PLY file of the C-alpha trace (Angstrom):
ply
format ascii 1.0
element vertex 508
property float x
property float y
property float z
element edge 507
property int vertex1
property int vertex2
end_header
7.36 -2.94 23.44
6.45 -5.30 26.42
7.47 -4.51 29.73
10.47 -2.97 27.90
9.30 0.92 28.35
8.91 2.00 31.78
7.61 5.05 33.19
9.53 7.47 31.44
8.96 5.64 28.17
12.70 4.57 27.44
13.48 1.73 25.76
15.04 -1.51 27.92
15.97 -4.05 25.01
17.16 -6.28 27.70
14.64 -6.85 29.66
14.42 -10.58 30.31
10.71 -10.53 30.85
10.19 -10.01 27.00
9.93 -12.96 24.54
11.44 -11.38 21.80
11.42 -14.20 19.15
8.13 -15.30 20.16
7.04 -11.60 19.75
9.09 -10.88 16.29
7.11 -13.99 14.90
3.82 -12.91 15.81
4.24 -9.48 14.43
5.79 -11.31 11.36
1.93 -13.24 11.29
0.47 -9.98 11.64
2.29 -8.63 8.54
2.18 -11.65 6.77
-2.21 -11.34 6.71
-1.53 -7.83 4.79
1.15 -8.96 2.64
-0.77 -12.14 1.61
-3.86 -9.49 0.92
-2.30 -7.44 -1.16
-0.86 -10.21 -3.31
-4.02 -12.09 -3.42
-6.87 -9.49 -4.27
-4.45 -7.89 -6.97
-3.93 -11.52 -8.76
-8.16 -12.25 -8.12
-9.06 -9.00 -9.22
-9.97 -10.21 -12.88
-11.90 -13.11 -11.66
-13.85 -10.73 -9.53
-14.19 -8.20 -12.54
-15.32 -10.67 -14.69
-17.97 -12.51 -12.09
-19.59 -8.99 -10.57
-18.84 -7.01 -13.30
-18.56 -2.91 -13.21
-14.73 -2.73 -14.53
-15.19 1.31 -14.25
-15.04 0.69 -10.80
-11.90 -1.58 -10.34
-9.94 1.04 -8.84
-12.29 1.76 -6.37
-11.60 -1.95 -4.95
-8.08 -0.37 -4.21
-9.18 3.25 -3.41
-11.32 2.33 -0.64
-9.28 -0.04 1.07
-6.43 2.41 1.20
-8.14 5.54 1.84
-9.99 4.09 5.40
-5.80 2.49 5.92
-4.42 6.10 4.96
-6.64 7.65 7.41
-6.51 5.34 9.73
-2.72 4.60 10.36
-2.27 7.85 12.07
-4.85 7.45 14.29
-4.01 3.20 15.44
-0.11 4.99 15.44
-1.13 7.53 18.48
-3.21 5.66 20.20
-0.55 3.10 20.69
1.71 5.75 21.73
-0.85 6.33 24.22
-2.29 2.56 25.20
0.47 0.68 24.25
0.59 -1.23 21.22
-1.04 -5.00 21.71
-4.41 -3.59 22.56
-4.55 -1.43 19.59
-2.90 -3.43 17.35
-5.58 -6.28 18.61
-8.08 -4.14 17.88
-7.20 -3.66 13.94
-6.43 -7.52 13.50
-10.29 -7.82 14.54
-12.16 -5.05 12.32
-9.73 -6.48 9.63
-11.19 -10.05 9.73
-14.43 -8.71 9.85
-14.48 -6.66 6.78
-12.16 -9.77 5.05
-15.44 -11.96 5.81
-17.90 -9.55 4.40
-15.99 -9.10 1.50
-16.07 -13.08 0.64
-19.79 -12.77 0.74
-19.85 -9.41 -1.20
-22.70 -9.94 -3.79
-21.65 -7.08 -6.21
-19.05 -4.48 -6.91
-20.70 -2.00 -5.19
-21.17 -4.21 -1.42
-17.45 -5.54 -2.19
-16.13 -1.64 -2.23
-18.17 -1.05 1.15
-17.12 -4.02 2.69
-13.26 -2.97 1.51
-13.96 0.21 3.79
-14.35 -1.72 6.95
-10.58 -4.40 5.90
-8.78 -1.19 5.26
-10.32 0.44 8.50
-8.79 -2.26 10.08
-5.87 -2.68 8.19
-4.27 0.46 9.08
-3.38 -0.89 12.78
-1.16 -4.00 11.49
1.68 -2.53 9.42
2.41 0.61 11.32
2.11 -0.80 14.53
3.83 -3.95 14.21
6.79 -2.00 12.79
6.62 0.05 15.47
6.92 -2.80 18.07
9.70 -3.99 16.26
11.44 -0.68 16.77
10.65 -0.62 20.42
12.37 -3.88 21.46
15.17 -3.83 19.25
18.18 -1.69 19.68
19.40 0.52 16.76
22.06 -1.70 14.98
19.55 -4.65 15.44
16.59 -2.56 13.69
18.45 -2.67 10.06
19.00 -6.75 10.62
15.17 -7.04 11.40
13.71 -5.34 9.32
15.51 -7.71 6.46
13.11 -10.24 8.34
10.06 -8.46 8.43
10.54 -7.52 4.69
11.26 -11.49 4.12
7.42 -11.73 5.02
6.79 -10.33 1.58
8.81 -12.79 -0.05
6.90 -15.73 1.90
3.53 -13.83 0.73
4.84 -13.44 -2.76
5.29 -16.63 -3.38
2.41 -18.48 -1.32
0.04 -15.61 -2.36
-0.21 -15.15 -6.01
0.36 -19.11 -6.21
-2.74 -19.50 -3.51
-4.85 -16.91 -5.21
-4.37 -17.75 -8.66
-5.92 -21.67 -7.52
-8.20 -20.63 -5.74
-9.92 -18.81 -8.71
-9.30 -21.38 -10.85
-10.65 -24.20 -8.61
-12.61 -23.25 -5.94
-13.65 -19.39 -5.84
-12.53 -15.51 -5.69
-14.88 -15.37 -2.33
-11.57 -17.90 -0.38
-9.03 -15.09 -1.16
-10.61 -12.93 1.66
-11.51 -15.71 4.04
-8.06 -16.83 4.30
-7.28 -13.96 5.93
-9.12 -15.40 9.46
-7.02 -18.73 10.66
-3.85 -15.77 10.11
-5.46 -13.08 12.20
-6.40 -15.23 14.68
-2.94 -16.47 15.40
-1.03 -13.32 15.46
-3.82 -12.07 17.98
-3.12 -15.32 20.28
0.47 -15.22 20.00
0.71 -10.75 20.91
-1.08 -11.54 23.90
0.87 -14.25 25.30
3.68 -12.93 24.56
3.70 -9.30 24.21
3.20 -7.85 28.38
3.25 -4.31 28.32
3.63 -1.59 31.24
1.47 2.10 30.40
2.00 5.24 32.39
-1.62 5.79 33.43
-2.71 8.96 32.03
-5.65 10.77 30.23
-5.52 10.33 26.87
-5.86 13.66 24.43
-6.96 12.21 20.73
-7.42 14.81 17.81
-10.72 13.30 16.73
-11.06 16.61 14.46
-7.95 16.54 13.03
-9.00 12.88 11.61
-11.99 14.15 10.41
-10.65 16.97 9.06
-8.22 14.42 7.04
-10.83 12.43 6.08
-13.07 14.89 4.60
-9.67 16.06 2.60
-8.11 13.04 1.50
-11.66 11.42 0.29
-12.99 14.31 -1.63
-9.39 14.58 -3.34
-9.98 10.84 -4.15
-12.91 11.07 -5.61
-12.05 13.95 -7.61
-8.88 12.03 -9.32
-12.00 8.66 -9.91
-14.28 10.43 -11.47
-12.46 13.94 -13.30
-12.58 13.21 -16.82
-14.71 10.22 -17.36
-18.08 10.84 -15.48
-17.74 14.46 -14.79
-15.82 17.09 -16.78
-12.78 19.11 -15.59
-14.24 22.20 -15.32
-17.85 20.74 -13.97
-19.07 22.39 -10.50
-18.70 18.91 -8.94
-14.82 18.27 -9.67
-14.43 22.66 -9.18
-16.58 21.96 -5.17
-15.31 18.77 -4.40
-11.43 20.29 -4.88
-12.02 22.84 -2.70
-13.60 21.47 0.06
-10.87 19.20 0.16
-8.27 22.46 0.21
-10.38 23.49 2.74
-10.60 20.82 4.90
-6.59 20.62 4.47
-6.04 24.39 5.97
-8.47 23.70 8.81
-6.11 19.99 9.48
-3.02 21.80 9.77
-4.19 24.54 11.44
-6.13 21.99 14.00
-2.58 19.80 14.39
-0.98 23.27 15.46
-3.16 23.92 18.38
-4.15 20.52 19.40
-2.45 19.15 22.86
-1.90 15.35 21.57
-1.99 15.87 17.48
-2.22 13.20 14.97
0.37 14.17 12.54
2.72 16.19 14.82
4.17 18.85 12.52
7.64 19.09 14.88
8.83 15.85 13.53
8.40 17.22 10.07
11.53 19.58 10.89
14.07 16.93 10.98
15.01 16.40 7.53
15.55 12.52 7.17
11.75 12.42 8.91
10.44 15.26 5.83
12.82 13.34 3.12
11.36 10.12 3.70
7.96 10.98 4.02
7.76 12.41 0.65
9.64 10.25 -1.01
7.30 7.27 0.55
4.42 9.47 -0.84
5.52 8.91 -4.49
7.02 5.43 -4.44
3.67 4.34 -2.78
1.61 5.87 -6.11
4.30 3.92 -8.01
3.17 0.88 -6.01
-0.32 0.70 -6.34
0.23 1.71 -9.96
2.57 -1.71 -10.32
-0.05 -4.20 -8.34
-3.09 -2.73 -9.19
-3.23 -2.77 -12.80
-0.17 -5.13 -13.91
-2.51 -8.32 -13.94
-5.12 -7.41 -15.45
-2.65 -6.46 -18.63
-1.05 -9.90 -18.24
-4.41 -11.32 -18.61
-6.81 -9.21 -20.46
-3.92 -8.40 -23.00
-1.30 -11.31 -23.15
-4.63 -13.93 -22.27
-2.50 -15.44 -19.72
-3.83 -17.54 -16.66
-4.53 -15.22 -13.33
-1.49 -18.13 -11.59
1.06 -16.31 -14.38
-0.10 -13.24 -13.79
0.16 -13.59 -10.11
3.53 -14.91 -11.15
4.46 -10.63 -12.08
3.81 -9.45 -9.31
5.48 -12.68 -7.26
8.83 -11.36 -8.43
8.19 -8.00 -7.36
7.75 -9.21 -3.80
10.45 -11.58 -4.09
13.06 -8.32 -5.11
11.71 -6.24 -1.85
12.76 -8.45 0.41
16.27 -9.45 -1.03
16.92 -6.09 -1.20
15.91 -5.18 2.57
18.29 -7.73 3.51
20.73 -6.33 1.81
19.77 -3.03 3.02
19.88 -3.75 7.35
23.84 -4.28 5.90
24.50 -1.17 3.71
23.15 1.05 6.03
25.69 0.12 8.56
28.54 0.30 5.88
27.63 3.43 3.77
24.41 5.09 5.51
20.33 5.97 4.54
21.62 8.13 1.67
23.54 6.13 -0.37
21.11 2.86 0.21
18.14 5.03 -0.84
20.02 6.24 -4.01
20.81 2.87 -5.10
17.01 2.29 -4.14
16.28 5.26 -6.48
18.40 4.06 -9.41
16.15 0.50 -9.47
12.83 2.11 -8.73
13.63 3.88 -12.53
14.98 1.17 -14.06
12.03 -0.86 -13.37
9.72 1.75 -14.16
11.32 2.15 -17.52
11.02 -1.65 -18.41
7.01 -1.34 -17.83
6.67 1.70 -20.18
8.35 -0.79 -22.96
6.30 -3.53 -21.72
4.14 -4.38 -24.93
1.90 -7.49 -25.77
4.69 -9.76 -27.19
7.03 -9.46 -24.58
5.65 -12.07 -22.80
5.08 -11.70 -18.38
8.87 -12.60 -18.37
9.40 -8.78 -19.33
6.56 -7.72 -17.03
8.03 -9.76 -14.37
11.64 -8.52 -14.39
10.63 -4.91 -14.67
8.36 -5.87 -10.88
11.50 -7.69 -9.74
13.90 -3.97 -10.22
11.11 -2.05 -8.59
10.92 -4.37 -6.08
14.41 -4.15 -5.88
14.23 -0.40 -5.71
11.09 -0.56 -2.69
13.34 -3.16 -0.36
16.01 -0.73 -0.76
14.39 2.53 -0.03
11.29 1.59 2.33
14.22 -0.27 4.42
16.37 2.92 4.74
13.43 5.37 5.11
12.41 3.54 8.61
15.09 2.41 10.10
16.62 6.43 9.39
13.25 7.64 10.89
12.59 5.16 13.97
16.18 6.32 15.16
15.60 10.40 14.74
12.93 10.12 17.64
12.09 8.87 20.90
9.92 6.09 21.97
7.14 8.55 23.02
6.89 9.75 19.24
8.28 6.75 17.66
4.48 5.17 17.24
3.00 8.16 15.65
6.37 9.07 13.43
6.50 4.78 12.06
2.78 5.76 11.49
3.20 9.13 9.72
5.75 7.62 6.62
2.95 4.00 6.86
0.33 7.33 6.25
2.49 8.50 3.75
2.90 6.08 1.66
-0.95 4.43 1.95
-1.23 8.03 0.87
0.47 7.35 -1.90
-1.17 4.24 -2.63
-4.65 5.98 -2.57
-3.86 8.58 -4.93
-2.60 6.89 -7.00
-5.03 3.93 -7.04
-7.45 6.99 -7.87
-5.14 9.12 -10.20
-3.96 6.19 -12.07
-7.33 4.73 -12.40
-8.80 8.09 -13.51
-5.75 8.01 -16.21
-6.97 4.49 -17.26
-10.16 5.25 -17.66
-10.00 8.41 -19.16
-7.74 7.13 -21.81
-9.65 4.04 -22.44
-12.84 6.21 -23.58
-10.92 8.44 -25.54
-9.22 5.51 -27.50
-12.56 4.01 -28.06
-14.21 7.69 -29.42
-10.41 7.54 -31.48
-10.09 4.32 -33.07
-13.31 2.44 -32.53
-15.28 3.85 -36.01
-18.71 2.35 -36.25
-17.46 -0.63 -33.15
-17.26 2.36 -30.53
-21.17 2.65 -29.91
-21.26 -1.09 -28.73
-18.05 -0.67 -26.45
-17.41 1.12 -23.11
-14.93 1.27 -20.45
-17.09 -1.96 -18.86
-16.73 -3.61 -21.65
-12.75 -4.55 -20.89
-14.54 -6.76 -18.48
-14.54 -9.66 -21.12
-11.07 -9.75 -21.61
-10.79 -10.46 -17.77
-12.99 -13.46 -18.27
-11.89 -16.30 -20.28
-14.91 -17.57 -21.94
-16.28 -14.51 -22.24
-13.01 -13.06 -23.93
-13.38 -16.08 -26.45
-16.80 -15.18 -27.09
-15.43 -12.01 -28.64
-16.11 -10.91 -32.11
-11.91 -10.40 -33.10
-12.12 -7.01 -34.46
-14.23 -6.21 -30.97
-11.39 -7.94 -28.73
-8.19 -5.98 -30.51
-10.08 -3.26 -30.18
-10.26 -3.91 -26.39
-6.76 -5.42 -26.35
-5.50 -2.15 -27.75
-7.12 0.18 -25.84
-5.91 -1.90 -22.31
-2.65 -1.76 -23.57
-2.37 2.03 -24.78
-4.21 3.26 -21.91
-1.48 1.24 -18.99
1.24 3.07 -21.25
0.02 6.60 -20.17
-0.16 4.92 -16.43
3.03 3.52 -16.34
4.39 6.89 -18.36
3.28 8.56 -14.92
4.60 5.52 -12.88
7.68 6.26 -14.34
7.91 9.92 -14.06
6.89 9.92 -10.06
10.16 7.33 -10.24
12.54 10.20 -11.26
10.76 12.86 -8.57
11.42 9.63 -5.74
15.73 9.58 -6.96
15.46 13.49 -7.09
14.00 13.90 -3.56
16.86 10.97 -2.17
19.13 13.75 -3.16
17.91 16.12 -0.29
18.99 13.31 2.26
21.69 14.89 4.72
24.90 13.08 3.77
25.69 12.40 7.28
21.95 11.47 8.59
23.09 9.09 11.35
20.72 9.78 13.66
22.28 9.13 17.19
18.57 8.13 19.09
18.37 4.70 19.60
0 1
1 2
2 3
3 4
4 5
5 6
6 7
7 8
8 9
9 10
10 11
11 12
12 13
13 14
14 15
15 16
16 17
17 18
18 19
19 20
20 21
21 22
22 23
23 24
24 25
25 26
26 27
27 28
28 29
29 30
30 31
31 32
32 33
33 34
34 35
35 36
36 37
37 38
38 39
39 40
40 41
41 42
42 43
43 44
44 45
45 46
46 47
47 48
48 49
49 50
50 51
51 52
52 53
53 54
54 55
55 56
56 57
57 58
58 59
59 60
60 61
61 62
62 63
63 64
64 65
65 66
66 67
67 68
68 69
69 70
70 71
71 72
72 73
73 74
74 75
75 76
76 77
77 78
78 79
79 80
80 81
81 82
82 83
83 84
84 85
85 86
86 87
87 88
88 89
89 90
90 91
91 92
92 93
93 94
94 95
95 96
96 97
97 98
98 99
99 100
100 101
101 102
102 103
103 104
104 105
105 106
106 107
107 108
108 109
109 110
110 111
111 112
112 113
113 114
114 115
115 116
116 117
117 118
118 119
119 120
120 121
121 122
122 123
123 124
124 125
125 126
126 127
127 128
128 129
129 130
130 131
131 132
132 133
133 134
134 135
135 136
136 137
137 138
138 139
139 140
140 141
141 142
142 143
143 144
144 145
145 146
146 147
147 148
148 149
149 150
150 151
151 152
152 153
153 154
154 155
155 156
156 157
157 158
158 159
159 160
160 161
161 162
162 163
163 164
164 165
165 166
166 167
167 168
168 169
169 170
170 171
171 172
172 173
173 174
174 175
175 176
176 177
177 178
178 179
179 180
180 181
181 182
182 183
183 184
184 185
185 186
186 187
187 188
188 189
189 190
190 191
191 192
192 193
193 194
194 195
195 196
196 197
197 198
198 199
199 200
200 201
201 202
202 203
203 204
204 205
205 206
206 207
207 208
208 209
209 210
210 211
211 212
212 213
213 214
214 215
215 216
216 217
217 218
218 219
219 220
220 221
221 222
222 223
223 224
224 225
225 226
226 227
227 228
228 229
229 230
230 231
231 232
232 233
233 234
234 235
235 236
236 237
237 238
238 239
239 240
240 241
241 242
242 243
243 244
244 245
245 246
246 247
247 248
248 249
249 250
250 251
251 252
252 253
253 254
254 255
255 256
256 257
257 258
258 259
259 260
260 261
261 262
262 263
263 264
264 265
265 266
266 267
267 268
268 269
269 270
270 271
271 272
272 273
273 274
274 275
275 276
276 277
277 278
278 279
279 280
280 281
281 282
282 283
283 284
284 285
285 286
286 287
287 288
288 289
289 290
290 291
291 292
292 293
293 294
294 295
295 296
296 297
297 298
298 299
299 300
300 301
301 302
302 303
303 304
304 305
305 306
306 307
307 308
308 309
309 310
310 311
311 312
312 313
313 314
314 315
315 316
316 317
317 318
318 319
319 320
320 321
321 322
322 323
323 324
324 325
325 326
326 327
327 328
328 329
329 330
330 331
331 332
332 333
333 334
334 335
335 336
336 337
337 338
338 339
339 340
340 341
341 342
342 343
343 344
344 345
345 346
346 347
347 348
348 349
349 350
350 351
351 352
352 353
353 354
354 355
355 356
356 357
357 358
358 359
359 360
360 361
361 362
362 363
363 364
364 365
365 366
366 367
367 368
368 369
369 370
370 371
371 372
372 373
373 374
374 375
375 376
376 377
377 378
378 379
379 380
380 381
381 382
382 383
383 384
384 385
385 386
386 387
387 388
388 389
389 390
390 391
391 392
392 393
393 394
394 395
395 396
396 397
397 398
398 399
399 400
400 401
401 402
402 403
403 404
404 405
405 406
406 407
407 408
408 409
409 410
410 411
411 412
412 413
413 414
414 415
415 416
416 417
417 418
418 419
419 420
420 421
421 422
422 423
423 424
424 425
425 426
426 427
427 428
428 429
429 430
430 431
431 432
432 433
433 434
434 435
435 436
436 437
437 438
438 439
439 440
440 441
441 442
442 443
443 444
444 445
445 446
446 447
447 448
448 449
449 450
450 451
451 452
452 453
453 454
454 455
455 456
456 457
457 458
458 459
459 460
460 461
461 462
462 463
463 464
464 465
465 466
466 467
467 468
468 469
469 470
470 471
471 472
472 473
473 474
474 475
475 476
476 477
477 478
478 479
479 480
480 481
481 482
482 483
483 484
484 485
485 486
486 487
487 488
488 489
489 490
490 491
491 492
492 493
493 494
494 495
495 496
496 497
497 498
498 499
499 500
500 501
501 502
502 503
503 504
504 505
505 506
506 507
């Protein structure tokens, strides 16, 4: 954005005062901080659970982070339209760093979950505003190419993140996977304040606080139901029914509030554009798939295949390598064949990757897991780049912040729902498997017994029968998780066909 924005809030890409290469570098550094966080924490989670215990709360470590990320992303997007990108992104990074420091000092799984809430509260600013800044300072044609650069951040983090995370876990401590964010965040803030200069029209802001509260209540209630339903609470219990009612009522009031607010957190008017509507819904379903792979694949590789954290990280690395490669390809394909065809190719790869994970077995080895992960990354790179460029090309500057945040919100919401839903499926299926197949051993085995599989020394001390029961249960349960991932891949693929055939938008 910088001084690329005049009093009317229109773009001026050629403004000589904008140091675009330096701004882009600062934006990429901020995104790298968020990207490496995702790959390192997923790699370290088995070690964290092995140290702190509480496997039944495994998905909550992701859900707590993703919940605050999902809720705040729209607020940050709107605030960036009102106050400028730089101050809001800076605030988000600072909160993220505070949460990171606290996560490293967590002494229990419950403490870690609380600190992940704080971390997620700041993370909501990073990806959407960083992506919006690129939309501000580059033309429509340039955006497709620059999105490839931004996605390369995931490739770099994919190579360094899991490997670094694995080494920190094995040779130092898992706590450093959170503390490594500190120098990255400080450098990103310095770059933004040196090179991104803004001129914002002064006006009294109208912030939709009520909309933010209603959305938080609705998503939180739904997430608790998805995590706890069927495991700690029966689906027909008063707790589940009450929370579902609260979620539905809060969401209905949220819609009503957004229609009457002067500056709605989620302007539903932009959803009337079919490319935006389809991109947002498809981002929701792909977000569910993404968390299913990144959260649970390392647990399978370490707990069932009995491989090291570094090898487990490698399976996620392949996805994060495929993603930027495909994003770079998408930048060229968008200009040649359009958003729809590029997205269709992405949907095909998402489905193929999901099929490979459904057929994953203990004997297949980590190469098979990595191959499925790589195909999925190709699919995510093609679809996500198509969706972001399409959305940014559909709206003007004054709505670009919230429009970009909306698509990020839908993916984060998918992550949030996915972590809860798939985590609930995993816990429920584990519980049922032990009851059905445990025999006399079932009295000594619970969902939290899976903790022992994720710690090499504890796993080696387990009696053979119990170890095999736990591994068979984890294998069976994760197959159910990946059947759900495949279902959402097929839904995403079908949604893409509803994109208009001639959806090359003229707004830049």
